[in-house]
N, C-alpha and C positions, 0 to 999 in steps of 0.2 A: 563514537559518540553521536546517536541520532535522535532526530526529534520531528515533532510534525509542526512544519512552520505557519499553515494556513490550512482553513477549510471553507470552501467556497459551495456554493448551490450544484457544481459541477464535479467535485472531488476536492482533493487534500495532496498537501505537497509535504513530502517527507525528506529530510535533509540529512544525510549519512556523510559524516566527514566534510568533505567538501563539494559534493555533488547533491544535487537538489532532484528528486523525483516526483513527477505527478501520478497519481493513483485516480484514474476518472472513474466516477461512478459507473458509466456504460459500459465500461471495459469489467467492472468488478461490482455487481449490484449488490453485491452482500453490503457491502458498507453504506449502502444509500440511507437505510432507516437506521443506521448505527448511531448510536449517542456519541457525544464528543468525548466523553470519559472512555468509551470502548475504542475509539479511532486513536485515542492517546497512548492507550495501553498495549503496546506491542514490545516484542523480541527480536533482536536479529542475530542470528548465528554465524558461525566463524566464515562461511563462506559469502556472508553480507545478504543472507535472505532474510525476508520478514516473515513474523508470526503473529496473528494477533488471536490469542487465543481463546477469549471470551466468544470471539466471533467464529472461532474455528477456522481461519482463513490463514492461508501460507501463500505467498506470492515471492517466486526466485526473483532475483536480483536482474537476471539476465532477460526474464520476461519485461520487467519494466524498462530495461534500457532499448531492447529489440521487441517491441509488439509485433512487428509483422511476423516474427517467426513463431507468435502465438496465437493464429486467428481465430481460436475458439473464445469465445466469453465464459467467464468463471459465473457458475450457478450457486 
């Protein structure tokens, strides 16, 4: 089970099972101008990776857990 738990001016939180992840708008600017409904409309694959179809955005779970391994900002 996964859900968006909060959206702020800086990003949003995704709860996946018992883990919560913060998606920072600076790190992922594609979400900055997204509608709340677009942010809430996501799926998770078998590996736990996130996909926002209407925004054409995919984020690997590992990139959220270990952002230091992924220094490039998504555009």
